[in-house]
C-alpha positions in Angstrom: 180.7 -18.2 -30.2 182.9 -20.5 -28.1 181.4 -22.4 -25.1 183.4 -24.0 -22.4 182.2 -27.6 -21.6 185.1 -28.4 -19.2 184.5 -28.1 -15.4 187.2 -25.3 -15.2 187.4 -21.7 -16.3 189.7 -21.4 -19.4 192.2 -18.6 -19.0 193.6 -17.4 -22.3 197.0 -15.6 -22.1 199.0 -13.5 -24.5 201.6 -15.4 -26.5 204.5 -13.9 -24.6 203.2 -14.8 -21.1 206.1 -16.7 -19.5 205.7 -19.8 -17.4 206.7 -19.9 -13.7 204.7 -16.9 -12.5 202.1 -17.5 -9.8 200.1 -14.2 -10.4 197.2 -15.0 -12.7 196.8 -11.5 -14.1 199.9 -10.7 -16.2 199.1 -11.4 -19.9 195.6 -12.5 -19.2 193.4 -11.8 -22.3 190.2 -13.5 -21.5 188.5 -16.0 -19.2 185.9 -18.4 -20.6 183.7 -19.5 -17.8 182.4 -23.1 -17.8 178.9 -24.0 -18.8 176.8 -25.7 -16.1 177.3 -29.3 -17.4 180.7 -30.4 -18.7 181.0 -32.9 -21.6 182.5 -36.2 -20.5 184.0 -39.1 -22.5 181.5 -42.0 -22.5 182.4 -45.6 -22.8 180.7 -48.8 -23.7 181.9 -52.0 -22.1 182.1 -54.8 -24.6 183.6 -57.9 -23.1 185.7 -58.9 -20.1 188.5 -61.4 -19.5 191.2 -62.2 -17.1 194.9 -61.8 -17.8 197.3 -63.2 -15.2 194.3 -63.3 -12.8 193.5 -59.6 -13.3 190.1 -58.6 -14.8 190.5 -56.7 -18.1 187.5 -55.1 -19.8 187.4 -54.4 -23.5 185.9 -50.9 -23.7 184.8 -48.8 -26.7 185.5 -45.1 -26.3 184.4 -42.3 -28.6 181.0 -41.5 -27.2 180.4 -38.3 -25.4 178.0 -37.5 -22.5 176.4 -34.1 -22.2 177.9 -32.9 -25.5 175.3 -30.7 -27.4 174.7 -31.4 -31.0 176.5 -29.2 -33.6 175.2 -25.7 -33.9 176.2 -23.4 -36.7 178.8 -20.8 -35.5 179.4 -22.5 -32.2 182.6 -24.3 -31.0 182.9 -26.1 -27.8 186.0 -26.3 -25.5 186.2 -29.9 -24.2 188.7 -32.1 -22.5 191.4 -33.6 -24.6 190.0 -37.2 -24.2 186.6 -36.0 -25.4 188.1 -34.2 -28.4 190.4 -37.1 -29.4 187.6 -39.6 -29.0 185.4 -37.6 -31.4 188.0 -35.9 -33.7 186.9 -38.0 -36.7 183.2 -37.1 -36.2 183.2 -33.5 -35.0 185.1 -30.4 -36.2 183.6 -28.1 -33.7 185.6 -29.3 -30.6 188.5 -27.3 -29.3 191.0 -28.0 -26.5 193.4 -25.8 -24.5 196.8 -25.6 -26.3 200.2 -24.2 -25.4 199.6 -24.4 -21.6 200.7 -21.7 -19.2 202.2 -23.1 -15.9 202.8 -21.5 -12.6 206.0 -21.9 -10.5 205.1 -25.4 -9.3 204.2 -26.6 -12.9 200.4 -26.6 -12.5 198.5 -25.6 -15.6 196.8 -22.3 -15.0 195.7 -21.5 -18.6 196.7 -21.6 -22.2 198.0 -19.4 -25.0 195.8 -20.8 -27.7 193.0 -23.2 -28.4 193.5 -26.2 -30.8 191.2 -28.3 -32.9 192.5 -32.0 -32.8 192.7 -33.6 -36.2 
């Protein structure tokens, strides 16, 4: 089972779906609707300093908010920042891959899912 923990529906398209088409239907294979609560990348502020008079915070990333624990047979679609922040700890996180873009370049879906390593 694959659950979508992004705030957007994930449209999966056929491999041969061309970019530059505004119609969402051609080549559409499946839509994975988002779950109610998206997973977000969490952060922990560690220290702060000033550089050239600008405040700079040292922040530790790699924590997730609202990410369920691992469940056998379940993968989660998450944002790329969440997946990259947890790639060393979780092998059940997927991201949209090989994006499909409309005529203005906006991402409208993907052709595959990927597991960041």
